C-alpha positions in Angstrom: 89.6 -101.6 6.4 90.9 -105.0 5.4 94.1 -105.9 7.3 97.3 -107.3 5.6 97.0 -110.6 6.9 93.4 -110.9 5.5 94.6 -109.5 2.1 97.5 -112.0 1.8 95.3 -115.0 3.0 92.8 -114.1 0.4 95.3 -113.8 -2.6 97.0 -117.1 -1.5 93.7 -119.0 -1.4 92.5 -117.3 -4.6 95.9 -118.3 -6.6 95.5 -122.0 -5.5 91.7 -122.2 -6.2 90.0 -122.8 -9.5 87.4 -119.9 -9.3 86.8 -117.1 -6.8 83.6 -118.9 -5.7 85.7 -121.8 -4.4 88.4 -119.4 -3.0 85.5 -117.6 -1.2 84.3 -120.8 0.3 87.8 -121.8 1.3 88.3 -118.5 3.0 85.3 -119.0 5.0 86.3 -122.4 6.1 89.8 -121.6 6.8 89.5 -118.4 8.7 85.7 -117.8 9.3 86.1 -114.7 6.8 83.0 -114.1 4.8 84.1 -112.1 1.5 81.7 -112.6 -1.5 83.0 -113.8 -4.8 82.7 -110.5 -6.6 84.4 -108.7 -3.5 87.2 -111.2 -3.4 87.9 -110.8 -7.1 88.1 -106.9 -6.6 90.5 -107.5 -3.7 92.9 -109.9 -5.5 93.1 -108.0 -8.7 93.7 -104.7 -6.6 96.5 -106.4 -4.9 98.0 -107.7 -8.2 98.0 -104.3 -9.5 99.7 -102.8 -6.6 102.3 -105.4 -6.9 102.7 -104.7 -10.8 103.1 -101.0 -10.1 105.8 -101.6 -7.4 107.6 -104.0 -9.8 107.4 -101.3 -12.7 108.5 -98.6 -10.4 111.3 -100.7 -9.0 110.1 -100.5 -5.4 110.2 -104.0 -4.9 113.1 -104.6 -2.1 115.5 -107.7 -2.6 116.5 -109.3 0.4 119.3 -111.2 -1.1 122.1 -111.3 -4.0 124.1 -113.6 -5.8 126.8 -113.4 -3.2 124.2 -114.9 -0.6 123.6 -118.0 -2.6 126.1 -120.3 -1.2 126.1 -124.1 -1.5 128.6 -126.7 -0.4 127.1 -129.1 -3.1 130.3 -129.5 -5.0 132.4 -132.5 -5.9 134.9 -131.7 -2.9 132.5 -130.0 -0.6 134.0 -126.6 -1.2 131.7 -123.6 -0.5 130.9 -121.7 -3.6 128.2 -119.2 -4.8 125.8 -120.5 -7.3 122.8 -119.0 -9.2 120.5 -120.8 -11.5 118.5 -119.2 -14.2 115.3 -120.7 -15.4 112.8 -119.4 -17.9 109.9 -120.9 -19.9 106.6 -120.2 -21.7 103.5 -121.5 -19.9 99.9 -121.7 -21.0 97.5 -120.2 -18.5 93.8 -121.1 -18.6 91.6 -117.8 -18.9 87.9 -117.3 -19.1 86.6 -116.5 -22.5 83.8 -114.0 -23.3 81.6 -116.9 -24.2 82.1 -118.7 -21.1 81.5 -115.4 -19.1 78.0 -115.1 -20.9 77.2 -118.6 -20.0 78.3 -118.2 -16.3 76.2 -114.8 -16.2 73.2 -116.4 -17.6 73.3 -119.3 -14.9 73.7 -116.7 -12.3 70.5 -114.9 -13.4 68.5 -118.1 -13.8 69.7 -119.2 -10.4 68.6 -115.8 -8.8 65.1 -116.3 -10.2 64.6 -119.1 -7.9 66.1 -117.6 -4.6 63.4 -116.6 -1.9 62.4 -113.1 -1.9 62.0 -110.9 1.4 59.0 -108.5 1.2 60.1 -104.9 0.7 63.8 -106.0 0.5 65.4 -105.3 -2.9 67.9 -107.5 -4.2 71.2 -106.2 -5.1 71.8 -106.2 -8.9 74.4 -108.1 -10.5 77.9 -106.2 -11.1 78.3 -104.8 -14.4 79.5 -107.5 -17.2 83.2 -107.8 -17.8 84.5 -108.8 -21.2 86.3 -111.9 -21.3 89.3 -113.2 -23.3 89.1 -114.3 -27.0 90.5 -117.7 -26.3 90.7 -120.1 -23.5 94.8 -120.0 -22.9 97.2 -117.4 -23.1 101.0 -117.9 -23.1 103.1 -116.1 -20.3 106.6 -116.3 -19.9 108.3 -116.7 -16.5 112.0 -115.9 -15.6 113.4 -116.8 -12.2 116.8 -116.8 -10.6 117.4 -119.1 -7.6 119.9 -120.8 -5.5 120.8 -124.4 -4.9 118.4 -125.0 -2.1 115.6 -122.8 -3.2 115.8 -120.5 -0.1 116.4 -117.3 -2.5 114.1 -116.9 -5.4 113.7 -114.0 -7.8 110.7 -114.6 -10.1 109.0 -112.2 -12.7 106.4 -113.0 -15.6 105.2 -111.4 -18.7 102.3 -111.9 -21.1 104.4 -110.2 -23.8 106.7 -111.7 -26.3 110.4 -113.3 -25.9 112.1 -110.1 -26.3 110.4 -108.7 -22.8 111.3 -112.1 -21.2 114.8 -111.1 -22.2 114.7 -107.7 -20.7 113.3 -109.4 -17.6 116.5 -112.0 -17.7 118.8 -108.7 -17.9 117.0 -106.9 -15.1 117.3 -109.9 -12.9 121.0 -110.3 -13.5 121.5 -106.7 -12.8 119.4 -106.7 -9.6 121.0 -109.8 -8.1 124.6 -108.6 -9.2 125.0 -112.0 -10.8 128.6 -111.5 -12.2 129.5 -111.8 -8.5 128.5 -115.4 -8.4 131.2 -118.0 -8.9 128.8 -120.3 -10.9 126.1 -119.2 -13.1 124.2 -121.9 -14.7 121.0 -121.6 -17.0 118.6 -124.9 -16.4 116.3 -124.7 -19.2 114.2 -126.6 -21.9 115.4 -126.8 -25.5 113.5 -123.7 -26.8 115.7 -121.7 -29.4 114.1 -118.4 -28.1 115.4 -119.2 -24.6 118.9 -119.9 -25.5 119.3 -116.9 -27.8 117.6 -114.4 -25.2 120.1 -116.0 -22.5 123.0 -115.4 -24.8 122.1 -111.7 -25.6 121.0 -110.8 -21.9 122.9 -112.8 -19.5 126.3 -112.9 -21.0 128.3 -113.8 -17.8 126.6 -117.4 -17.7 129.0 -120.2 -17.5 126.7 -122.9 -18.9 123.4 -123.4 -20.5 122.1 -126.9 -19.8 118.9 -128.8 -20.6 116.9 -129.7 -17.5 116.4 -133.2 -16.5 112.6 -133.0 -17.0 112.7 -132.1 -20.7 115.7 -134.4 -21.3 113.6 -137.3 -19.9 110.9 -136.2 -22.2 113.0 -136.6 -25.4 114.4 -139.9 -24.0 111.0 -141.4 -23.6 110.1 -140.1 -27.2 113.0 -141.9 -28.5 112.0 -144.9 -26.6 108.3 -145.1 -28.0 109.7 -144.7 -31.6 112.6 -147.4 -31.3 110.9 -149.8 -29.0 107.3 -149.2 -28.9 104.9 -148.0 -26.3 104.8 -150.8 -24.0 108.1 -152.6 -24.5 109.8 -153.8 -21.4 113.3 -153.6 -22.8 112.5 -150.0 -23.7 111.5 -149.1 -20.2 114.5 -151.0 -19.0 116.6 -149.0 -21.2 115.3 -145.6 -20.3 115.9 -146.4 -16.6 119.6 -147.2 -17.2 120.1 -144.3 -19.3 118.5 -141.8 -17.1 120.1 -143.2 -14.0 123.6 -142.9 -15.7 122.7 -139.3 -16.7 121.7 -138.3 -13.2 124.4 -140.0 -11.4 127.4 -140.2 -13.7 126.8 -137.1 -15.9 126.5 -137.0 -19.6 
């Protein structure tokens, strides 16, 4: 029986590690817990499936609603309820079938040189699992959060923008979004994002371009107009972004 605390620690380390092998080593160093690479993978995948099932069957309990997202970060210091909506497509690295075969071949070769104990039969490698057809897949994230990041609602899908739109609508309903005084989407400039927000979160007060992507476009303009290494171009960017951040746009 693996305790809840061990399962949580194993999942957190696996998420932040580049491989289950590294996560297994980190778990041993951090907590003195020895769980093999394959056993750790099965544990983390099982916990992920349980979470997905809870989400799909609407069993995840929320501990906040839009009315709880209060802030005094306003021009006059007046307390308001404010909820931000964010969504984006992210590319997640995954292991291709070719890479899995290479890793398995290395494991087989490595096992050949391990010392054998007389009369002890070595445990066979687990059955090979088919890898992905490419090294990256795009996932779409949808999040609702308050001014200070104390409250967050996050969902992800590997399906298309229409499913992401359903998640936007689901989040707005679960959080009772219309109850918030201020409802703002802070997103990049992708057309599918604006379209899905307009269709599925119609109570929004505004859809604005986030500062990071705004800065990307400003720097792209700098490189075209001034050149890559121009000091005058860098000064122009500094002044412009400072004005946007502190004076509005």
